[in-house]
Backbone as numpy.savetxt, mean C-alpha at the origin, in Angstrom:
# Nx Ny Nz CAx CAy CAz Cx Cy Cz
-16.46 -1.50 -58.26 -15.84 -0.35 -57.58 -14.65 0.12 -58.39
-14.55 1.42 -58.62 -13.46 1.95 -59.41 -12.15 1.83 -58.67
-11.06 1.91 -59.42 -9.74 1.81 -58.80 -9.52 2.97 -57.83
-10.09 4.14 -58.17 -9.96 5.29 -57.28 -10.64 5.06 -55.95
-11.84 4.45 -56.02 -12.56 4.15 -54.77 -11.83 3.12 -53.94
-11.30 2.08 -54.69 -10.56 1.04 -53.96 -9.34 1.65 -53.27
-8.66 2.55 -53.92 -7.48 3.20 -53.33 -7.87 4.02 -52.10
-8.98 4.74 -52.24 -9.44 5.56 -51.10 -9.80 4.69 -49.91
-10.47 3.53 -50.19 -10.86 2.62 -49.12 -9.62 2.04 -48.45
-8.61 1.66 -49.27 -7.39 1.10 -48.72 -6.69 2.12 -47.82
-6.63 3.38 -48.27 -6.00 4.42 -47.47 -6.75 4.60 -46.14
-8.09 4.57 -46.22 -8.89 4.73 -45.00 -8.62 3.60 -44.02
-8.54 2.35 -44.53 -8.28 1.21 -43.67 -6.90 1.33 -43.03
-5.92 1.73 -43.83 -4.56 1.87 -43.31 -4.51 2.96 -42.24
-5.21 4.06 -42.49 -5.22 5.14 -41.52 -5.88 4.71 -40.21
-7.00 3.97 -40.33 -7.68 3.49 -39.14 -6.80 2.52 -38.37
-6.17 1.62 -39.11 -5.28 0.66 -38.46 -4.13 1.35 -37.79
-3.53 2.35 -38.51 -2.44 3.09 -37.92 -2.88 3.87 -36.71
-4.09 4.43 -36.78 -4.62 5.20 -35.66 -4.81 4.34 -34.43
-5.28 3.09 -34.63 -5.48 2.21 -33.48 -4.17 1.92 -32.79
-3.13 1.70 -33.58 -1.82 1.45 -32.99 -1.29 2.69 -32.29
-1.49 3.85 -32.92 -0.95 5.08 -32.36 -1.68 5.47 -31.08
-2.92 4.97 -30.94 -3.72 5.35 -29.78 -3.48 4.46 -28.59
-2.45 3.59 -28.66 -2.12 2.74 -27.53 -2.02 3.58 -26.27
-2.69 3.18 -25.21 -2.87 4.03 -24.03 -1.73 3.83 -23.04
-1.27 4.92 -22.47 -0.30 4.86 -21.39 -1.02 5.08 -20.06
-0.68 4.26 -19.08 -1.18 4.44 -17.72 -0.03 5.00 -16.90
-0.08 6.30 -16.64 1.02 6.96 -15.96 0.82 6.84 -14.44
1.78 6.18 -13.80 1.66 5.85 -12.38 2.86 6.42 -11.64
2.61 7.09 -10.53 3.69 7.54 -9.66 3.85 6.57 -8.51
5.09 6.16 -8.24 5.34 5.18 -7.20 6.75 5.36 -6.65
6.98 4.79 -5.49 8.28 4.85 -4.84 9.17 3.74 -5.40
10.40 4.06 -5.81 11.28 3.04 -6.38 11.97 2.16 -5.34
11.73 2.41 -4.04 12.46 1.68 -3.00 11.58 1.49 -1.78
10.45 0.82 -1.96 9.47 0.74 -0.89 8.76 -0.60 -0.88
9.53 -1.68 -0.84 8.91 -3.00 -0.74 8.25 -3.15 0.63
7.16 -3.90 0.70 6.60 -4.79 -0.33 5.66 -4.10 -1.31
5.60 -2.77 -1.28 4.61 -2.06 -2.09 5.10 -1.85 -3.53
6.27 -1.27 -3.68 6.77 -1.00 -5.03 8.28 -0.86 -5.01
8.90 -1.13 -6.14 10.30 -0.78 -6.34 10.57 -0.61 -7.82
11.75 -0.14 -8.15 12.07 0.19 -9.53 12.15 -1.05 -10.42
12.28 -2.24 -9.83 12.26 -3.48 -10.59 10.83 -3.99 -10.79
9.86 -3.27 -10.25 8.44 -3.61 -10.36 8.12 -4.97 -9.74
8.73 -5.19 -8.57 8.56 -6.46 -7.87 7.50 -6.39 -6.77
6.99 -5.19 -6.47 6.10 -5.03 -5.33 4.66 -5.42 -5.61
3.89 -5.55 -4.54 2.48 -5.94 -4.68 1.69 -4.90 -5.45
1.98 -3.61 -5.22 1.27 -2.58 -5.97 1.67 -2.60 -7.44
2.93 -2.91 -7.74 3.35 -3.07 -9.13 2.53 -4.16 -9.82
2.34 -5.27 -9.12 1.59 -6.40 -9.70 0.13 -6.02 -9.92
-0.45 -5.29 -8.96 -1.85 -4.90 -9.08 -2.02 -3.86 -10.19
-1.07 -2.95 -10.30 -1.12 -1.97 -11.39 -1.09 -2.67 -12.74
-0.31 -3.72 -12.87 -0.26 -4.46 -14.13 -1.63 -5.06 -14.46
-2.33 -5.53 -13.45 -3.68 -6.06 -13.67 -4.62 -4.96 -14.16
-4.51 -3.78 -13.55 -5.35 -2.65 -13.96 -5.03 -2.25 -15.40
-3.75 -2.18 -15.72 -3.33 -1.80 -17.07 -3.87 -2.79 -18.10
-3.83 -4.06 -17.77 -4.36 -5.07 -18.69 -5.84 -4.84 -18.96
-6.59 -4.53 -17.90 -8.02 -4.30 -18.06 -8.31 -3.05 -18.90
-7.41 -2.07 -18.83 -7.59 -0.83 -19.59 -6.97 -0.90 -20.98
-6.28 -2.00 -21.27 -5.57 -2.08 -22.55 -4.46 -1.06 -22.64
-3.78 -0.83 -21.53 -2.78 0.24 -21.44 -1.41 -0.32 -21.12
-0.40 0.49 -21.38 0.98 0.20 -21.01 1.35 1.07 -19.82
1.95 0.47 -18.80 2.29 1.22 -17.59 3.54 2.05 -17.84
3.46 3.31 -17.47 4.61 4.22 -17.53 4.81 4.77 -16.12
5.93 4.42 -15.48 6.16 4.83 -14.10 6.91 6.16 -14.02
6.50 6.96 -13.08 7.25 8.13 -12.64 7.67 7.83 -11.20
8.97 7.69 -10.98 9.46 7.28 -9.67 9.73 8.49 -8.79
9.24 8.41 -7.55 9.41 9.52 -6.61 9.36 8.92 -5.20
10.31 9.26 -4.36 10.32 8.75 -2.99 9.04 9.17 -2.27
8.42 8.23 -1.60 7.13 8.50 -0.96 7.37 9.13 0.41
7.63 10.41 0.34 7.86 11.23 1.53 6.78 12.30 1.57
6.84 13.16 2.54 5.90 14.28 2.58 6.06 15.10 1.30
4.97 15.50 0.74 5.00 16.22 -0.52 4.89 15.32 -1.73
4.77 14.00 -1.51 4.71 13.05 -2.62 3.56 13.38 -3.57
2.36 13.52 -3.04 1.20 13.79 -3.91 1.29 15.17 -4.55
1.76 16.12 -3.81 1.86 17.48 -4.35 2.82 17.52 -5.55
3.90 16.76 -5.46 4.93 16.81 -6.50 4.72 15.81 -7.63
3.73 14.93 -7.49 3.55 13.89 -8.50 2.15 13.98 -9.11
1.18 13.37 -8.48 -0.17 13.32 -9.03 -0.75 14.71 -9.24
-0.67 15.55 -8.23 -1.30 16.87 -8.31 -0.47 17.88 -9.09
0.75 17.49 -9.46 1.56 18.32 -10.35 1.42 17.88 -11.80
0.60 16.85 -12.04 0.37 16.37 -13.40 1.44 15.44 -13.92
2.35 14.98 -13.05 3.41 14.09 -13.50 2.89 12.69 -13.81
1.76 12.33 -13.21 1.16 11.02 -13.42 -0.34 11.15 -13.21
-1.06 10.05 -13.43 -2.52 10.08 -13.33 -3.07 9.15 -12.26
-2.20 8.31 -11.68 -2.69 7.29 -10.75 -1.61 6.99 -9.72
-2.05 6.80 -8.47 -1.17 6.29 -7.43 -1.90 5.13 -6.75
-1.13 4.18 -6.29 -1.71 3.03 -5.59 -1.48 3.18 -4.09
-2.25 2.43 -3.31 -2.03 2.38 -1.88 -2.48 3.61 -1.12
-3.53 4.28 -1.58 -4.03 5.48 -0.90 -5.13 5.08 0.09
-5.04 5.63 1.30 -6.09 5.37 2.28 -7.40 5.99 1.83
-8.49 5.28 2.02 -9.80 5.77 1.60 -10.10 7.12 2.24
-10.59 8.06 1.42 -11.01 9.35 1.93 -9.91 10.38 2.08
-8.71 10.12 1.55 -7.65 11.12 1.64 -8.08 12.42 0.99
-7.68 13.54 1.57 -8.15 14.85 1.12 -7.56 15.29 -0.21
-6.33 14.91 -0.49 -5.61 15.51 -1.62 -5.89 14.83 -2.95
-6.78 13.85 -2.97 -7.05 13.14 -4.21 -8.44 12.54 -4.17
-8.87 11.99 -5.28 -10.12 11.24 -5.36 -9.78 9.77 -5.22
-10.40 9.09 -4.28 -10.09 7.68 -4.07 -11.14 6.79 -4.72
-10.67 5.64 -5.21 -11.55 4.66 -5.81 -12.20 3.81 -4.72
-12.97 2.84 -5.14 -13.44 1.84 -4.20 -12.23 1.09 -3.63
-12.28 0.68 -2.37 -11.14 -0.04 -1.79 -10.93 -1.40 -2.46
-9.68 -1.82 -2.54 -9.40 -3.16 -3.04 -8.83 -4.07 -1.96
-8.54 -3.52 -0.78 -8.32 -4.36 0.40 -8.40 -3.48 1.64
-8.56 -4.14 2.77 -8.56 -3.44 4.06 -7.60 -4.19 4.97
-6.64 -3.47 5.52 -5.67 -4.12 6.39 -5.63 -3.44 7.74
-4.75 -3.91 8.59 -4.71 -3.48 9.97 -3.27 -3.38 10.44
-3.03 -2.55 11.44 -1.75 -2.62 12.12 -1.66 -3.97 12.83
-0.43 -4.48 12.93 -0.23 -5.81 13.51 0.89 -5.78 14.53
0.81 -6.71 15.48 1.93 -7.01 16.35 2.78 -8.06 15.65
4.07 -7.84 15.62 5.01 -8.81 15.04 5.96 -9.24 16.16
5.99 -10.54 16.43 6.81 -11.04 17.54 7.45 -12.37 17.17
8.45 -12.76 17.94 9.12 -14.04 17.70 8.24 -15.18 18.20
8.37 -16.34 17.59 7.48 -17.45 17.98 7.75 -17.99 19.37
8.89 -17.63 20.00 9.18 -18.12 21.35 8.48 -17.30 22.43
7.85 -16.18 22.04 7.11 -15.36 23.00 5.62 -15.61 22.86
4.86 -15.57 23.95 3.40 -15.69 23.84 2.86 -14.57 22.97
1.82 -14.83 22.19 1.28 -13.81 21.28 0.69 -12.62 22.04
0.81 -11.47 21.42 0.18 -10.25 21.92 -0.82 -9.80 20.87
-2.03 -9.48 21.31 -3.08 -9.10 20.37 -3.76 -7.79 20.73
-3.55 -7.32 21.96 -4.28 -6.13 22.41 -3.31 -5.05 22.88
-3.66 -3.81 22.61 -2.90 -2.67 23.12 -2.97 -2.58 24.64
-3.92 -3.29 25.23 -4.08 -3.28 26.68 -3.41 -4.47 27.35
-2.64 -5.25 26.60 -1.90 -6.36 27.19 -0.88 -5.79 28.18
-0.91 -6.21 29.45 0.01 -5.62 30.45 1.48 -5.84 30.13
1.79 -6.85 29.33 3.21 -7.10 29.00 3.82 -5.98 28.17
2.97 -5.19 27.50 3.50 -4.08 26.71 4.17 -3.01 27.58
3.97 -3.07 28.88 4.60 -2.10 29.78 6.04 -2.47 30.11
6.43 -3.71 29.79 7.78 -4.15 30.13 8.58 -4.64 28.93
7.91 -5.12 27.90 8.63 -5.59 26.72 9.24 -4.42 25.95
10.29 -4.71 25.20 10.86 -3.70 24.31 10.02 -3.66 23.04
9.45 -2.48 22.76 8.51 -2.34 21.65 9.14 -1.45 20.57
9.02 -1.87 19.33 9.45 -1.05 18.20 8.25 -0.54 17.42
8.28 0.75 17.07 7.22 1.33 16.25 7.85 2.23 15.21
7.15 2.43 14.12 7.59 3.40 13.13 7.25 4.81 13.59
8.17 5.74 13.36 7.95 7.15 13.64 8.12 7.92 12.33
7.30 8.95 12.16 7.34 9.72 10.92 8.10 11.01 11.11
7.93 11.68 12.24 8.60 12.96 12.45 8.52 13.37 13.89
9.00 14.58 14.18 9.02 15.06 15.56 7.99 16.17 15.79
6.99 16.23 14.90 6.01 17.31 15.01 4.64 16.80 15.45
4.59 15.61 16.06 3.33 15.08 16.54 2.57 14.25 15.53
3.07 14.20 14.29 2.38 13.41 13.27 3.03 12.04 13.20
2.47 11.08 13.86 3.04 9.75 13.89 1.97 8.70 13.68
2.40 7.46 13.58 1.47 6.37 13.28 0.53 6.17 14.46
-0.70 5.70 14.21 -1.68 5.54 15.30 -1.18 4.71 16.48
-0.47 3.57 16.27 -0.03 2.81 17.45 0.91 3.59 18.37
1.73 4.47 17.80 2.63 5.26 18.64 1.83 6.18 19.56
0.78 6.80 19.02 -0.08 7.65 19.84 -0.83 6.82 20.89
-1.31 5.63 20.49 -2.06 4.79 21.42 -1.19 4.35 22.59
0.05 4.01 22.33 0.96 3.62 23.41 1.24 4.81 24.33
1.47 5.97 23.74 1.77 7.16 24.54 0.60 7.52 25.45
-0.63 7.36 24.94 -1.80 7.68 25.76 -1.92 6.74 26.96
-1.32 5.55 26.84 -1.33 4.60 27.96 -0.11 4.77 28.85
0.71 5.76 28.57 1.91 5.98 29.37 3.02 5.01 29.06
2.90 4.31 27.94 3.94 3.35 27.54 4.91 4.09 26.62
5.99 4.56 27.22 6.92 5.42 26.49 8.37 4.97 26.66
8.75 4.71 27.90 10.16 4.46 28.20 10.71 3.21 27.50
9.87 2.22 27.28 10.33 0.97 26.67 10.03 0.89 25.18
9.71 2.05 24.58 9.38 2.10 23.15 10.57 2.66 22.39
10.94 1.98 21.32 12.00 2.48 20.44 11.41 2.84 19.09
11.69 4.03 18.62 11.18 4.46 17.33 12.14 4.15 16.20
11.58 3.66 15.11 12.33 3.40 13.88 11.75 4.32 12.81
12.60 5.09 12.18 12.12 6.02 11.17 11.43 5.29 10.03
10.23 5.72 9.71 9.53 5.13 8.58 10.28 5.42 7.29
10.95 6.56 7.24 11.70 6.93 6.04 13.07 6.26 6.02
13.71 6.17 7.17 14.97 5.46 7.28 16.07 6.01 6.39
17.07 5.18 6.16 18.19 5.53 5.30 17.85 5.08 3.89
17.50 6.03 3.04 17.00 5.69 1.71 18.07 5.06 0.82
19.31 5.12 1.26 20.38 4.45 0.50 20.31 2.94 0.66
19.62 2.49 1.70 19.44 1.06 1.93 18.19 0.57 1.23
18.13 -0.72 0.99 16.96 -1.31 0.35 15.79 -1.33 1.34
14.66 -0.79 0.91 13.42 -0.82 1.69 13.64 -0.43 3.16
13.93 0.84 3.43 14.26 1.27 4.80 13.25 0.86 5.88
11.92 0.86 5.62 11.00 0.50 6.70 11.16 -0.93 7.22
11.84 -1.78 6.48 12.01 -3.18 6.90 12.83 -3.30 8.17
13.62 -2.26 8.53 14.48 -2.35 9.71 13.68 -2.67 10.97
12.44 -2.18 11.04 11.62 -2.41 12.23 11.37 -3.90 12.43
11.01 -4.61 11.38 10.72 -6.04 11.50 12.00 -6.84 11.72
13.06 -6.43 11.07 14.35 -7.12 11.26 14.84 -6.97 12.69
14.45 -5.87 13.37 14.85 -5.67 14.75 14.20 -6.70 15.68
13.02 -7.18 15.32 12.38 -8.24 16.10 13.17 -9.54 15.94
13.50 -9.88 14.71 14.24 -11.12 14.44 15.61 -11.13 15.11
16.25 -9.97 15.20 17.59 -9.87 15.79 17.56 -9.66 17.30
16.37 -9.70 17.92 16.17 -9.56 19.36 16.54 -8.15 19.83
16.57 -7.20 18.92 16.79 -5.81 19.30 15.57 -5.27 20.03
14.39 -5.71 19.60 13.15 -5.43 20.31 12.39 -6.74 20.45
11.42 -6.76 21.36 10.64 -7.98 21.58 9.44 -8.07 20.65
8.83 -6.92 20.39 7.64 -6.90 19.56 7.63 -5.60 18.76
7.18 -5.68 17.53 6.99 -4.49 16.70 5.51 -4.30 16.44
5.11 -3.06 16.28 3.75 -2.76 15.82 3.91 -2.07 14.48
3.42 -2.71 13.42 3.69 -2.24 12.06 2.42 -2.29 11.23
2.40 -1.51 10.16 1.31 -1.57 9.20 1.29 -2.97 8.59
0.10 -3.56 8.48 -0.06 -4.97 8.16 0.71 -5.48 6.95
0.58 -4.85 5.77 1.29 -5.39 4.61 2.80 -5.45 4.79
3.37 -4.43 5.44 4.80 -4.45 5.68 5.16 -5.51 6.71
4.38 -5.56 7.80 4.65 -6.55 8.83 4.51 -7.97 8.33
3.43 -8.24 7.59 3.20 -9.59 7.10 4.27 -10.05 6.13
4.67 -9.15 5.24 5.65 -9.50 4.21 7.02 -9.81 4.83
7.51 -8.91 5.67 8.85 -9.10 6.22 8.89 -10.14 7.33
7.78 -10.34 8.04 7.74 -11.41 9.03 7.93 -12.77 8.37
7.37 -12.94 7.18 7.48 -14.21 6.46 8.87 -14.46 5.92
9.70 -13.42 5.81 11.05 -13.58 5.28 12.08 -13.92 6.35
11.70 -13.80 7.62 12.67 -14.05 8.70 12.77 -15.55 8.99
13.88 -15.94 9.56 14.11 -17.35 9.93 14.54 -17.40 11.39
13.65 -17.92 12.30 12.33 -18.48 11.98 11.33 -17.38 11.65
10.27 -17.79 10.99 9.23 -16.86 10.60 8.60 -16.24 11.84
8.35 -14.94 11.80 7.79 -14.24 12.93 6.27 -14.35 12.95
5.71 -14.19 14.15 4.27 -14.27 14.33 3.64 -12.90 14.06
2.49 -12.90 13.40 1.76 -11.68 13.07 0.36 -11.77 13.65
-0.02 -10.79 14.47 -1.35 -10.77 15.08 -1.97 -9.38 14.91
-3.27 -9.30 14.58 -3.89 -7.98 14.40 -3.97 -7.22 15.71
-3.76 -5.93 15.63 -3.88 -5.06 16.80 -5.36 -4.87 17.12
-5.70 -5.03 18.38 -7.04 -4.68 18.86 -6.89 -3.70 20.01
-7.88 -2.81 20.19 -9.10 -2.66 19.39 -8.79 -2.09 18.01
-9.73 -2.30 17.08 -9.53 -1.80 15.73 -9.56 -0.28 15.69
-10.22 0.35 16.61 -10.15 1.80 16.78 -9.90 2.09 18.24
-8.85 2.87 18.49 -8.49 3.20 19.86 -8.72 4.69 20.06
-9.89 5.04 20.55 -10.24 6.44 20.68 -10.29 7.10 19.31
-9.46 8.11 19.13 -9.45 8.83 17.85 -8.59 8.16 16.80
-7.94 7.06 17.16 -6.93 6.48 16.28 -7.39 5.14 15.69
-7.69 5.11 14.39 -8.03 3.83 13.75 -6.79 2.97 13.56
-6.95 1.67 13.70 -5.86 0.73 13.45 -6.06 -0.02 12.13
-7.22 0.14 11.51 -7.49 -0.48 10.22 -7.80 0.60 9.19
-7.41 0.33 7.96 -7.65 1.29 6.87 -8.04 0.54 5.61
-9.01 1.11 4.90 -9.36 0.62 3.57 -8.42 1.28 2.57
-7.86 0.49 1.66 -6.84 0.98 0.74 -7.40 1.03 -0.68
-7.11 2.14 -1.37 -7.70 2.44 -2.67 -6.61 2.85 -3.64
-7.01 3.06 -4.90 -6.20 3.79 -5.86 -6.58 5.26 -5.76
-5.66 6.14 -6.13 -5.94 7.57 -6.08 -5.75 8.23 -7.44
-6.69 9.09 -7.81 -6.59 9.90 -9.02 -6.80 11.36 -8.61
-6.55 12.29 -9.52 -6.82 13.70 -9.20 -8.31 13.90 -8.93
-8.62 14.86 -8.09 -10.01 15.08 -7.71 -10.88 15.42 -8.92
-10.28 16.00 -9.95 -11.05 16.37 -11.14 -11.28 15.20 -12.09
-10.61 14.07 -11.87 -10.66 12.95 -12.81 -11.73 11.93 -12.43
-12.96 12.39 -12.34 -14.05 11.53 -11.88 -14.27 10.34 -12.81
-14.29 10.56 -14.11 -14.56 9.47 -15.05 -13.41 8.47 -15.08
-12.20 8.98 -15.00 -11.05 8.07 -14.94 -11.11 7.22 -13.68
-11.52 7.83 -12.58 -11.68 7.07 -11.34 -12.69 5.95 -11.49
-13.77 6.20 -12.24 -14.76 5.15 -12.47 -14.16 4.01 -13.29
-13.32 4.36 -14.27 -12.65 3.32 -15.05 -11.79 2.43 -14.16
-11.06 3.05 -13.25 -10.21 2.28 -12.35 -11.07 1.41 -11.43
-12.19 1.95 -10.95 -13.13 1.16 -10.15 -13.54 -0.12 -10.89
-13.92 0.04 -12.14 -14.37 -1.09 -12.93 -13.25 -2.11 -13.15
-12.05 -1.60 -13.41 -10.91 -2.50 -13.61 -10.58 -3.26 -12.33
-10.68 -2.58 -11.19 -10.44 -3.25 -9.91 -11.47 -4.35 -9.67
-12.73 -4.06 -9.99 -13.79 -5.05 -9.79 -13.56 -6.28 -10.67
-13.17 -6.06 -11.92 -12.94 -7.18 -12.83 -11.72 -8.01 -12.42
-10.78 -7.39 -11.73 -9.54 -8.07 -11.34 -9.57 -8.58 -9.91
-10.73 -8.56 -9.28 -10.80 -8.80 -7.83 -10.12 -10.10 -7.40
-10.39 -11.20 -8.10 -9.82 -12.48 -7.67 -8.31 -12.51 -7.85
-7.83 -11.91 -8.91 -6.38 -11.87 -9.13 -5.69 -10.96 -8.12
-6.36 -9.88 -7.74 -5.81 -9.01 -6.71 -5.71 -9.76 -5.38
-6.74 -10.53 -5.06 -6.71 -11.33 -3.83 -5.51 -12.28 -3.84
-5.22 -12.86 -5.00 -4.08 -13.77 -5.10 -2.76 -13.04 -4.87
-2.65 -11.82 -5.38 -1.44 -11.03 -5.16 -1.29 -10.71 -3.67
-2.36 -10.30 -3.03 -2.31 -9.97 -1.61 -1.90 -11.19 -0.78
-2.40 -12.36 -1.14 -2.03 -13.58 -0.43 -0.55 -13.91 -0.66
-0.09 -13.71 -1.87 1.32 -13.98 -2.20 2.25 -13.12 -1.35
1.82 -11.90 -1.04 2.66 -10.98 -0.27 2.33 -11.01 1.23
1.50 -11.97 1.66 1.19 -12.17 3.09 0.55 -10.93 3.72
-0.36 -10.30 2.98 -1.03 -9.11 3.49 -2.14 -9.51 4.46
-2.08 -9.10 5.72 -3.18 -9.37 6.65 -4.40 -8.54 6.24
-5.54 -9.19 6.11 -6.75 -8.46 5.74 -7.81 -8.60 6.82
-8.61 -7.57 6.95 -9.77 -7.62 7.84 -11.01 -7.38 7.01
-12.11 -7.90 7.49 -13.36 -7.82 6.75 -13.86 -6.37 6.67
-14.54 -6.06 5.56 -15.14 -4.73 5.39 -16.47 -4.61 6.13
-17.17 -5.72 6.30 -18.58 -5.67 6.67 -18.81 -5.02 8.03
-19.76 -4.08 8.04 -20.37 -3.60 9.28 -19.54 -2.70 10.17
-18.24 -2.56 9.87 -17.41 -1.71 10.70 -17.16 -2.28 12.08
-17.47 -3.57 12.31 -17.25 -4.17 13.62 -15.84 -4.64 13.77
-15.60 -5.41 14.82 -14.25 -5.88 15.09 -13.74 -6.76 13.96
-14.55 -7.72 13.51 -14.14 -8.54 12.38 -12.97 -9.44 12.73
-12.57 -10.25 11.77 -11.43 -11.12 11.95 -10.44 -10.92 10.83
-9.20 -11.35 11.07 -8.17 -11.19 10.05 -8.23 -12.35 9.09
-8.11 -12.03 7.79 -8.12 -13.07 6.75 -6.71 -13.53 6.49
């Protein structure tokens, strides 16, 4: 081989090698910087850990775009092109394309261990106990348990805690669970991952029981949780599906670490909590 050919080959190899390094992939993710147990700016949340697993499978580096998860979150982040992926999206959401679910959770009752457990929305004690629930706004858009209680006429003994809370504080939604520990309320009804995580941090540890029925009229109490991509990003969504499938066992370990109550996917029946 002539010296000219050898030089050309060397340049080609260097260019290819340089190109591989330059093509290092970024996984742009939009997330809330103050929303444990899901995510925070220190990347300590369960969704942060799961995103890292996805990035590893894609050979990508995670690049976060932080945005408070309030109304308009998707409009101002994913659908504005600021990022390509969000975690923790309920299956079938209209504003994005959802992947296959990676867990299914349920609303839960959170109570102190000195009180008998409550498992049903029809438990007569709910008419007299002090109940805490998350509220989203004053326009009728609230969490399913709040509507279910109101339909039963259980209103006077219910205290609402803003889901958004005081954003200057760490993880504002945690106030609901802390209110149970401080005897401000007797029982809270909370989304499972939040309830399970903060119940385990209290001393003594609080009891967590799944809300039944799993569907109360028009209001589901269980949701399958997915990753979300833009509706036009069908192929990227398939990539995320595959990465989730390959990481399934590690994702299960993360969910267990964060005390996420899970319910079975099979058959759409009542099922049991994992």
